[in-house]
N, C-alpha and C positions, 0 to 999 in steps of 0.2 A: 451437476455434481462437483462436490469439489476433487480434488485431488493434487499429486506434483506437478510443480513447472516441471520439461526435461526438454535436452535439446530438439528431441524430435517437433517441439510447438516454438521455435527460434523463432519462424519467419510471424505467425499470428504472437506472442510476447513483442516482437518490435515495430509491431503494428500497432499494436495498442498503446503501446507507450511512446510512439510518435504523436500519439491524440496531449499527451502531457509535455512532451519536449521535444522539438524536429528533429537533435542529435541526440534522442534516446539510444540507438544502435549505438554508437562513440561510447557516452558513459555510460550504460550497463551492459558489461560482456555476458551474455548468459553463461553460457561452460566456466569464467571467471565465477561467477556466482554461484555456479552449484559446487566447487568445488573448494566452498568456504567453509566448515561445517558448525557455523553460526548463521548461517545464510536460509531464509525458507521460504520459496515460493509457491505457495498455493495455487494453484487456477479454478475458474469456474469454467465448466462443459457444458455447453449444448450441442448436441448431436455429433460427440469428439471433435468439436468445435472452441478453443481459448475465444472465452470472450468476457475473461475479465480475470483479476492476479491479482493477488495479495504478494507484497514483497517486504520480510523483515529482517533485523538481526535479531538475536538473541544475546543477552550477556548477563549471566547469572539469575537474577530474579528482576531483572527487566528489559523488555522488548521496544526496539524502534522500527515504527510503520517508515520503513524507504517508499515506498508508491503503494496505492492502492489504484486499479484502472479499471474503469467498465464499458465496453465499446458503447458507444452513442444508441444505436439499434436497442439495446437491450437494457437501459438506465430506466430507474424508476421501478424496476420492479422487487429490489429486496435485495439483491446478487453481492451487492458492498457488506450490508447488514450480514449474510449468510456469512459469508468470509469471514468476517469481524468474530461474527461467533463461533466459528470453525478455529480460527487464534485462541479462543478465550477457551475454549474446551482442551485444544492442546498440549498445552502445558498446566500441570497440578503450579507450579513450582514460582508462575510468576507475580511478581506485584505492581507490577508497576508497567505502562505502555507511554510511549512519548514517540510524538511526531512532531510536522513543522508542516503548516500550509499557510499559501502565500493569504497576505490580508483581504485581497480583494476575491477570491475565493470562496464568497458567500455562501456557493454551494455546499461545498465541500468542510467550511464552516459549519453551518446549517445541521449537516448530520452529523458530524462528531462531536456536537453539543447533545443530539440527541439520541447517542451513544454513549452519555455519562463522560464526555471528556470535555476537562475544562483549562483556561490559558493561563498560563504561569510565565510566557513572558514572551519578549518581541526580540527580534534582530534587524534591527533599523537599518535599511538599503539591501536587506539582503539579496533580491530579484531584483537588484539593477534598481529604482528609485523605491521598487516594493519592498516592503516589509514581511519577514516572517513572523507566523504566530506560532508561538512554540504551544504543546498541549499534553497535557495529560489526563490518564484515566488509571487510577486505583483499581485494585482487582483484587 
C-alpha cells in the first residue's frame, strides 16, 4: 500500500536510505524534508512497515526524483514501478520528470529506461570518479 511517509517512519526511512548512502540520515533529515511544501515522500508499506519510498521535489510543471529506495528483501516485485505510477497519477499538471543516477548503477538505469526515461546529459565525476547520468521522462 502506498501512503505518505511521516515522522513515525523515521527509523525505517533512515534504514532504507542507508542502502544508497551510509550518511543518509545526516544528509536527509526527514523532519526538515516534511516541512517543505514542495517535497513529497511516498512510502510503500507491507504489514504497516515501510519497505520502499520515493522522495521527489515539485516545481511548477516539473518533478525531480531525489531518491527511490526499495528494501533488498522485496526487490523485483514491482514496488518501484508502483511508486512511479503513484507519482504519475498524483499530479495532473506535471510535464516532465528528471533524475540523476550513477553511471555504474546499470540496474537502476535499465529500470528507468523501461519506465520511459531517457538520458539527456552527464555530470562528469559527480560521484567522485563516477559520473551522474541525467535522465528525463516527458509526461
